[in-house]
N, C-alpha and C positions, 0 to 999 in steps of 0.2 A: 414503449413508455410513453366536445361541447363547443363546441364551438368550433362593389362589385357584384353580381348576381349569382354566378356559378360558384364563386369562391366560398361564400358563407356555407353553401351546402357541403362542400368538401370538409370544411372545418368542423361542422356539427357532427358529421358522420365519423370523422377521425376521432374526435374527442370521446365519443361513446365507448370506443374500444380501449382507448388508452386508460381509461378508467378514472416515458420516460425516455433511448435510449430511446426499444425496451419503449433500446431507446425506452420507467425506464423509459403520457402519453400523455365520456365521461372521460415507454418510445419509437369519403373519398368520392370518386365519380359514381359509385353505386352504393346501395345500402349494404353491399357485401364488403365494402372497404371502410373501416372505421377505426382509427387508432387513438392512443394517449398520446403519435401522429395523429414519456412519453412519454409514442410512443403509445386506436385504442384510447384508452386514456393514456402510456409511453409510447401508447404506441399506436394500435392503429388500424387494422384493416381486416375485416372478416371476409371470408372467401365464399360465403354462401349468401343467398338472398335472405335467409332467415337471420333473425337477430338473436345473439346469445342471450340467454336469460339467467344463466348461472352466476351466482355471486362468488367472487374470488377475493383472495387477500394474500398477505405475506406470512401468514402463520397458521398453524393448526390444520384442521381437516380441509380447509380451502386454500392452503398455502401452495407454494410453487411445486412441491413434489406431487401434488394432487390435481393440478390444473387440468391435465389431460383427461382426467376422469370426470370432471364436473359437467362437461357439455361436449357433444360430438363435434361442435365447431372448434373446440380447443384441442383436437386430436394431435395437431402438429407439436404441441407442447411436449408430448412423450414419443411421438412417432417420427418427428422431423430429424433430419441428419445434419442440418446446418443451423443449429440453434445458437442464440445469443443470450447472455454475454459469454465471453470466453476468457481464459487466462492467456495473456500475450507473453509468451516466454521468449525473451529477446534472442536467445541462442537458436531458436527455431525460425526466426524471421528472415525472410529473403529480401535483400536489397535489390531493387529493380530500377535500372536506368530508363526502362521503357514505361514505368509507371508515371502517368501524367500528373502534374500538380493540379490540385483542386482549385478551380476558379471561384472565388467567393465574392459575391456582389451584395454586400450589406450596407445599409445606411440607416440613420435614425428613423425609427418607425413607431407609430402608436401600437400598443398591445393592450389586451384586456387579460385579466387574471381570474382564475377559478381554482377552488379546491375540489377535485373530483372524487375525493375519498381514497385515492391511491397516490396522489402527488399534487404539488402545486404546479399548475399548467398555465402558461402565458400564450394566448392565441393571437395570431397576426390579424390586425384589422384590415390591412391592405396587402396586396401581393408584391410588395416592394423589394423583398429580399429573395435571393436565389443563389444556388451553387451550380456549377457545371462539373459533372463527374463522368469521365470517359466520353466526353463530347455531348452528353445529354444534360439538359437543364432541368433542375428540380426547384420548385418554389417552396419557400419556407412556410410551413403551416403552423407550427407551434414549437415552444421549447419548454422543458420541464426538468425536474431534478430528482436524484436518488441519493439515499444515504444508507450504508456506505456506498462507495462506487460499485457499479455492477461489473465492469471489466476489471481484471487484475493485471498488474505488470509483475512478472516473475513471482506469482502467487501472493502478491500483496495488494490489498485494497487501499484506496484513498478515502479521505473523509467523506467526499461527495462526488457526484458526477452530473454534469450538465449534458442533456441531449437536445440537439436542434434537429427537428424532424422536417424533412422535405418530401415533396411528392411531384412526380412528373405528370405530363398530360395523359398518360395511360393509367395512372394510379400506382405506379411503382414507387418505392420509397428509398430514400437515402438519408442516413442519420450521421451527424457529426457528434462525436463524443469528446467531452473535455473533462479531464480530471481536475478535482478541486482539493487543495490541501490547506491546512490551517496556516495562516500568516497574517499579513496586514489586511485591513479592511478593504473590501472591494467597493469603491465608491460608485462604479458603473452599475452595480446591482442594487444600490441603495434605494432607488425609486421603486424597484420591485419588492424589496424587503419591507419597505414602509407600509405596504398594503397586503402583506401576506395574510391570506384568509386562514384563520386558526381552526375553523371547522368546515365541514363539507358545505358547499354552496351550490345553489341551483342556477344562479345568474352570475355572469361575469362582471367584474369591476374594472373600469378603465384605469390603467396606470397613468398617473398624472403627467409624467414626462415621457417623451419618446425614448425608446431604448435603442442604443447603438450597439448592436451585437458584434460589430467588427472590433470594437474596443474590448470585448470580453474574451476574445480569442487570444491564445498565447502568441507572443511576438515571433517565436521560433515555431514555424508551422510544419515541422517534420511530423509525419503521420504514418500510422499503420492502416492498411486497407484489407478487408476480407469480406466474404459473403456470409451473411447471417440472417437473423430474424428479428421480429419484434421481441422485446423482453417482457411483454405482458401478454395475457391471452388476447387474441387467439394464437399468438406465437407464429404468425405468418412469416414464411421464409421469402427468399429472393429480395432481401433488404441489403443495400450497399452500405457497409459500415466504414466510416473514416474516423479513426481515433487518434487524437493528437498525443504525441509523446510527452510534451512538456505540460505540466499542470498550471492552472491559475490559482490564485490565492483568495481566500475569504477569511475574515477574522473569526476567532473562536466564538464571539458573540453572534455573528451571522450564522455560523454553522449550527450553533445550539438553538437558535430561533427556529430553524427548519426542523431540527431533530425533536423539538418539543411538540411539533405537529405530527411528524412522521418519524418515530424513533428508528424504524428500519423498514425501508421500502425498496429493497433490492432483490433481484433474482440471483441465486447462486450461479457460478460459472458452469457451463456445459462442455461436453467433449468437443474437441476440435475436429475429430474424425479425420478425414483425408483432405481437409481444407488447407490452403496455403495462406499465410499472413505475409503480405508484402509491405515494404517500407520505401518511401520515396527518397 
């Protein structure tokens, strides 16, 4: 689930793929890594030096069930064994005392926003935000949204899902997933929602106020962690997923404003296969 000297290059290549999460991204160090990190456009990173040319969408003959047929570079979408999103069945989750907490280093930062045809994507203007997962640092590249949520909890979707897409020095990705449910207005997202591009755009628009992503995260940071993939073509695997258990809220009006642009931009859940889901 387009956008410093080296850093802009990473952003542009990642955006091309994202098109979130899926991450879910037009949720890298070479032209073979491009996400919607989302998330691609969700996402985010091609594995070949060739650029995908196939058009994909969330419905019909170019929808999720056909992604793997559209371009050889999308083969992981149907052949991969660690695909995202997944249904997180609480009864199958393993609580691990050895699972390290995620170190989140966010601060108010300028972002630019673009509608890439698959989601609304906010690109980091500076490399100020990062997370540390399993001792490795990942820099925030972008964040974007999906509706309904791509991950499920006990077979249930939320109204929306926020994907914060990060990349380490080698191009590997880590995505934070935050569930969104209808509730009170989210004032922290108001500056972003004030400039939501209603149609696909070629250029980014600078968000007027810095965005403090730390304030967007749930106060209770209990999370699930598993190994997955981008949730948009090319569905690249080896993505570290961290999905917070507690949702955040947005008003009905805020949710509807996004859904008027993208009525449905989620990839259905995939098989867990033999993967484990751990909880801190």
